[in-house]
C-alpha positions in Angstrom: -28.5 0.6 -19.8 -25.6 2.6 -18.6 -24.6 -0.1 -16.0 -23.3 -2.3 -18.8 -20.4 0.1 -19.5 -19.4 0.8 -15.9 -16.5 -1.7 -16.0 -14.9 0.3 -18.9 -15.7 3.7 -17.3 -12.9 5.7 -15.8 -12.4 5.1 -12.1 -13.8 7.9 -9.9 -11.5 7.1 -6.9 -10.2 4.2 -4.9 -12.0 3.2 -1.7 -11.0 0.8 1.1 -13.3 -1.9 2.5 -13.4 -1.7 6.3 -15.5 -4.7 7.1 -17.6 -7.5 5.6 -20.0 -8.1 8.5 -23.2 -8.2 6.6 -26.5 -8.8 8.4 -28.4 -10.2 5.5 -26.0 -11.0 2.6 -22.7 -12.9 2.2 -20.5 -10.0 1.4 -17.3 -11.7 2.4 -17.3 -13.7 -0.8 -17.0 -10.6 -3.0 -15.1 -8.1 -0.7 -12.1 -8.4 1.5 -11.6 -6.2 4.5 -8.6 -4.0 4.2 -8.5 -4.2 0.4 -8.9 -1.2 -1.9 -11.4 -1.2 -4.7 -12.0 0.9 -7.8 -15.1 3.0 -7.5 -17.0 3.2 -10.8 -20.3 4.7 -9.8 -22.0 6.0 -6.6 -25.6 6.6 -5.4 -26.9 7.9 -2.1 -26.9 4.4 -0.6 -24.5 2.3 -2.7 -21.0 2.2 -4.1 -20.5 0.3 -7.3 -17.0 -1.3 -7.4 -15.1 -4.0 -9.2 -15.2 -6.7 -6.6 -13.1 -9.8 -6.0 -15.1 -11.6 -8.8 -13.8 -9.1 -11.3 -17.3 -7.8 -12.0 -19.2 -4.7 -11.0 -21.1 -5.1 -7.7 -23.2 -2.7 -5.7 -22.6 -2.6 -2.0 -23.9 -0.4 0.9 -21.6 2.4 1.7 -21.2 1.2 5.3 -18.7 -1.4 4.1 -16.2 1.2 2.9 -14.1 4.1 4.2 -14.7 6.6 1.5 
């Protein structure tokens, strides 16, 4: 259950959100275009960042300029 400690984990780098135009989900509630977020973990398809809610969220890489 490594995902439970991601918030306390050292930040890998900071990435900027470039858009919140999601086709299926309401991403604009948790991300703001133009804002930078702390990257805590990364997979092939997702970035895991501390979003506007203050919690870790997993988002498609297409929303970020990495």
